[in-house]
N, C-alpha and C positions, 0 to 999 in steps of 0.2 A: 717488511723484511724482503730483501731481494732474493731471487732464486739463484742458488749457486750454479755455476756452469759445470757440467759433467765432462770429464775427459772422454774422448771418443777415439780410442786407438784404432789405427788402421788394422785391417783384418789380420795381417801378418803378425801384429804385436799384441792383439787383444788377449787379455789374461783369461785363461780358461776357468770359468766360474768356480769359485771356491765356496759359494755361500749357501748358507742356510735358507731354510724355507721362510725365515722370518719375514722377509719383504713381502712374501705372498700374502701374509695374513692381513695386510693393510685393508683390503677391500672389506673384509668381514667387520672391521671396526668402523665402517662407514666413511673411511677416508677415500676420497676420490679426487681426481684432478691432479694428483701428484704425477710428476713426469717419470721417465724411466729411472730405475734405481737398481741398487745392488745390495747384497747383504754379505755377511761373513760367516765362516764356519770351519769345521775341521776339514781340511782339504788335502788329502794325500792323493794327488793325481785325479782330481775330481772333475776336471773339464778338459775338453779336447785340446785347446791351444796350450794351456799352461802345463799340461803333462809333458810336453816336449821342452819346457824351459824350467827345469827344477830349481835353478838358482833364484828364481823370482816367485816361486810357488809358496804361498802361505800354507802352513799345515795346521796350526792351532794358535788360539789366543787365550790367555789366562788373565784374570783380574781378581785380586783378593786382598783383603786386609791382612797385612803382614803378621803372621802368628807370633813372632818374637818382638815385633815393634808395632803394636796396634795403633799407633798414631801415624803410621805410614800405610800407603797402598802400593802393592807390587803389581806391575804390568809386564807380561811376557808375551813375545811373539816369536814363533818358530817358522823356519823356512827349510827348503830343500829336503823333501821326504826320502826315506829309504837310503840313507847314506850307509853304504857298506863299509864298516870300519877299516877293512884291509884294502880298500880301493885306491891304491897308489899306482904309480909314483906321483901322479897329480891328484892330491887329496882335495878336500872340500874348502870352499871359501864363499864369501859374500860377493855378489857381482859389483864390479866397480862402475858400471854404467847404470846403476839403479839407485833409487831413493827408497829406503825401507822406513816406514812410518808407523807410529802408534798414535792414534787420534783419540781425543777425549772430549766428549760433549757433557757439559755440566749444568745445562738448563733445560734439557728435554726437547730441544727444537730440531734434533738430528744433525745439527751443524757443529763441527768441532770448534771448541774454544782454544784448544791446545793441540799442536802437532809436534811430536818429538821425532825428528828426522835423523836417520843414520846414513852417512855416505862413506864409502870405503875406498882405500888406496892399496895397491899391491906393490911389493918390492922384493928383489932377490939380492942376496949377497954375492952369489956366484952363479952365472948362467952357463958356465962351462962344465956343468955336471947335471945329471938327470935327477939328482936326489932332492927330496923335499927338505931333508936335514942331512948334514954330513957327519954327524956323530951324536952322542947323547945330548939331549936338550934339557938343561937344568934350570933355566930361567928364560923369560921372554926376550931378554937381550943377549942370550947366549949366541956366540958366533956360529955355532953349529946349526942354528935354525936358519936354513937358507931362504925359504919362502916365508914372508910375513905380511900381515895386513894391519893397517891402522884405520881408525875412523874418526870422523868429526860428528859431534852431536849438536844439532841446532834446534832451538825451540821457536816455533812459529805461533804467535798469539793472534787469534782472530776475533772479529766482532761481526755478527750477521754474515758469516761465511767469508769475510774479507780479511786478509792479513793486515794487521795494524802494527805489529812489532816482530822483529827477528833478532834472536840473540844466540850467540854461540856459547854452549854450556861446557863443551870440552873439545879439544883438538888433538889429533895425533895419538889417540888412545890405542894401545895394542890390543889385538884380537887374540883370544885363546885359540891356539892352533888345533888342527886335527890330531887326535890321539893315535899316532902312528903305531905304537907298540911299546912294550916294556923296555926293549933295548934302546929305542930312540928317546923315550920319555919316561925314565924310571920313576919319576915323582910327578904325575900329572896334576895332582891336587895343588902343588905349588904354582903351577902355571895358571890354574883356575883362580887362585887367590890373587896372583899378580894382575890378572885381567879384570878384576873387580875394583872399580875406581870410585872414590868418594867425590861427590859434587858439592857445590855450595849449599848451605841451608839443610844439611842432613840427608841429602839425596844420594843414591848410589846408581851405578850403571854397569852393565856387563854385556859383552858381545863375544861369542865364540861357539865352539861345538859343545853339544850336550847329548845325553841319552834322550831319545824320543820319549817324552813323558806320557804320550797317549797310549793307552792299553786297550786292546780289543781283539776280537777275531774278525778281521775285515775281509776274509775270503768269502765273498757273498754271492757273486753273480751266478755261479753255476748252480746255486740253490733254487733259482727260479724255475728250472725245468725238472726238478727231481722231487723234492720233498722227502728224500730218504738219506739225508746227509748225516754221516756219522761223526764228522769232525766237530769237536767242541773243546772249549777250555784252552785253546791254543792262542797265545798272544802273538799275532803275526807281525807285530812291530818290535818284538823282543830282539835285542842285539843290534838294532839300527840306531843311527844318530841323526841329529838335525843341527842346523845353524840357528842359534838363538840370540835374541836381543832382549834385555830385561832392564827395567827401571824400578827403583824403589823411591817413592816421592812422598814427602810429608803431605798427609791428606788435606790439610788446610790450604795447601797450594793448588789443589785440584778442584775443590768444591766451592760453591758460592755460599755465603752465610745463610744458614737455616735450610739449606737444600743439600742433603748428603749424597744424593744419587748421581752417579756418573754413567755415561754410555761410552763404550770402548770398542774400537775396531782398528785393525791394522790394514795397511795398503802398501803396494809396491808400484812405483812408477819406473818406467824404463825409457831411456833416451833412444829415439828412433834415428834413422839415417839423416833426417832433416834437422836434427838437433832439438826436436820437440820432446817434451816429457809426456808420456801417456801412461795411464793406469792399466796395469795388466793383471793385477791380483787384488783380492779383498777378502777379509775374514773377520768375523766377530763371533757369533754363536757357533758352537760346534755342530757338525754333521748336518749341514743344510743343502748346500749345492750338490752334494753327492747324490742324495736320494730324493730330495723334494723337487728340485728344478729339473725339468726335462732337458734333453740334450740341446734343443733349440734355444734355450734361455741361458745356458751355463756361461758361455763366453761373454755374452752381453751383461750378465749379472756381475761378472768380475770387473767390468770396465765402468760400472756406474757407481753412484754415490748414494748413501742412505736416504738423502732427501727425496729421491725418486723411486722409492721401493714399492709404490702402489701397483706398478705394472705386473709384479710377480704375485699379487695377492691370490689369484685362483690356485696357484700351486700349493699354497698353504691351507686355504680354507677347504679345498677339495683334494687332499693329498692322495697320491697314487699308492703309496706303500700299504695302507690298511686294506685297500681293495685287492692288492696282490696276495696278501696274507690270507684274506678271506677266500680267494679263489683257489689257492693251493692247499690250505689247511682247514678251511671251513670255520675259521674264527671270525665272528661277525665284526664288520667294520663299523666304527662309530658313525652316527648320522652326521651329515654335512648340512650347512657350513660349519667348520671347526673353529668356532669363536674362542674356544679354550686355548688354541694354539696362538691366537693373536696376542694374548696377554703374555704367554711364555716367551714368544720370540720377537714381538714387535713393540709392545708398549710397556712391558714390565707388569708384574702382578700387583694389583692394588694392595696397599698397606704393607708391601714387602719391598719392591724395587721399582715401582712406577713413579716417575717424577711428575709434578703438577704440570698441566697444560702440555702433556707429552704429544709429540708428533710421531705417529707410528713409523718405525724404521727398524731394520735389522741391526741391532747393536747389542753387545753384551752389557747388561745393566747391573751395576753393583751398588748396593746400599752400604756406604762406608761407615754408617753409624752402628751397624750390627757387628759386635766384637767377634773375634775368632773363637771357635769352639774348642775347648780343651781336648776333647776326644771326637774329632770329626767323623761323620758317618758318610760312607761312600755314596749313598743315594741322596745326600743333601736334603733339600727341602722336602722331598717325598718321604723322608724318614724323620722329619721334624727338626732337621739341622738347617736353620735359616741362614747360616753363614756360608752355605754351599750352593752349588748349581741347582737351579738356574739363577740364583742371586750371585752374579759373577761366576767364576769358575776357578776352583783350586786344582792343584796338580793331581791330587789323589781322588777327585770326584769321578765317579764312574758314569761319565756322560753318555756312553752308549746305552747302558741299561736304563738310565733315567729317561733318555729321549725315546727309546722304544716303548717304555711303559706309558709315557705321556701320549705318544702318537696313537697307541691302542686304547686310549680313553681313561687312563688312570684318574685324571682330574674330573672326568664326567661320571665317576662312580663305577667304571668297569675295571675292578681291581684285577691286576695281573702282575706276574713276576717275570716279564720278558727279560732275557739277558743272554749273554754269550759265555757265561761261566769264566770270564776273565775279569777278576774283581780288583786287581791291584797291579801296579807296575812291577816288572821283574826285578828291579833294583830299587832300594830305598831312596827317597828324596833327601836332599840336604836339609839341615835344621836352620840354616841362615841363608840370607840372600846370596846368590840368585835362586836358591832352593832346588834347582834342577839337579838331577843326578849327573855324576861325571860321565863323560862319553865312554862307550864301550871301546876298549883298546883293540887295535888291529890284530894284535897277537893273541887276543882272548877268544876270537871267533874260531870254533872248531867244527869239523864236519858233524852234522846231526843236530846242531844247536837249534835249528828251526824246523825240525821234523814235526809233523802234525800229530797231535794226540788223537786218540780214537775212542769214542764211547762204544763199549762192547754190547750194550743192550739198548735198543732204541725202538721207537714205534712212531708211526705217522700220527700227526696231530689229530687227524680226523678219524683215526681208527679207534675201535673199542679198546679199553685198557687191557693190556696183556699181563699175564701173571709174572712175567720176568721184568716188569718196569723197574728202573732204578728209582731211588728217592734222593732228594737233596738233603743237605744237613738239617733243613728245617722240617724234614719229614714229608714234604710235598712231592708228588710224582714229577718226574722230569721227562719231557719229550722234546726232540729237536724241532726247531722251527726255522723257516726260511731265513737263510743268512742274509737276506736282502735287508737287514735291519738298518735303522736309521743311521747313518754314519758308517755302516759297513759297505755301503754301495760304491765306494770309490776305488775299487780295484777289480781287476779281472782275475779272480781266483776261485777257489772253492772253499766253502766253510759252512758253519752252521751257527744259528742262534738257538737258544733254548727257551722254552716256555714252561714255567713252573706253575701249574694251575693250583690255585689255592683251594684247599678243602679236599676235593676228590679229583680223580682223573677223568671222570665222566663228563 
């Protein structure tokens, strides 16, 4: 098998690393000799370069067996973090000089067999006005919708990393616009429905604005210096939107016979001044590049491909986060090297979502043969729900809590209930494709919507239990822990994670 070439963007265009620690775990699995590589993860402003290029910034990737159509697989990729709903008059859009891609590896070699590529075009009905829309918009072809986007969807089929076939699946498809407000878009659901298009062979596609489905308290960095953070339970992504692309594909069209496991990651390429396409963003597993990769690796990580992930292995097998938590809160860090993290983030877990002859790489691995759970559990596999994260990722999976617990040794027998007390999205997800919640309306955002909640009774993690400690619903004591949690480290804010010790507070 020939080695794929990695895009090497010039420094000015390099995508600020969005990815997970997964790539780092390669070394622990004995994989050496792989070239430079990248991984993917939840990435809200997670790397220096991409933080200044929000249109190209991957935020999250989701892959799951469709709950209402279990013979299909749904893939979602989100971009442009922290879209303020009322942020007009120039609202949000996909970049027209970018290629937004969802990649699927179906044989475990870390090379995509399928790339679904979205490219976008802009148009205005009237450039003699400053308005995004000139009146109420009741359909996607309404003359009052002044700014509009359309996209082409192309399928690139590859063998051993080389493109062998290119096919246009859809052309000129309308994008669901930004939800300006009730006066402008009195029935936004109709616009969402019109932007959901059927493709041949039972597939569906969607592109447009949606509520950011990731939920967590990501105000973390100022927790590093304190240890006395009172903020908890505040979903700091509440009320923000993202740009989303989604596909629902018959599973038999994605997998190889007898091998139901696929690896998924998204990528964004941007055209530079010389006309060359360079990769500036990458994302697969959530919450990696933010907290696992150090600053020196983040941009390089975003510009590389899964084939080359071994170079980041030390970041995973010897992660910084557990050491920080131990230093601030005196919670013992698991012993290194962290071979448990290799399975979770690089190879898949044996007998769950590890393909045969797997080449370690940071991909979101989904076993499509595991049916949807009638009553999903937010902690996924950690709570016995094998249809959830880290077997793929559903919209309602609490990936922050899961990742924190795994990083602190849950799979090594160090039972813990790390979390941020944000256990669900602020608005319910839809029951049918594309499943994403409708975007927050610009007219719905009111002063105080994002004020932080405050825990009134707290104690240091390394302090003796106090008589006024609060208890969780499960009856276990709760104490605030460094907000530097896995996946929370991608913003410069203040916040807290919570550590619920099982048994006693001692």
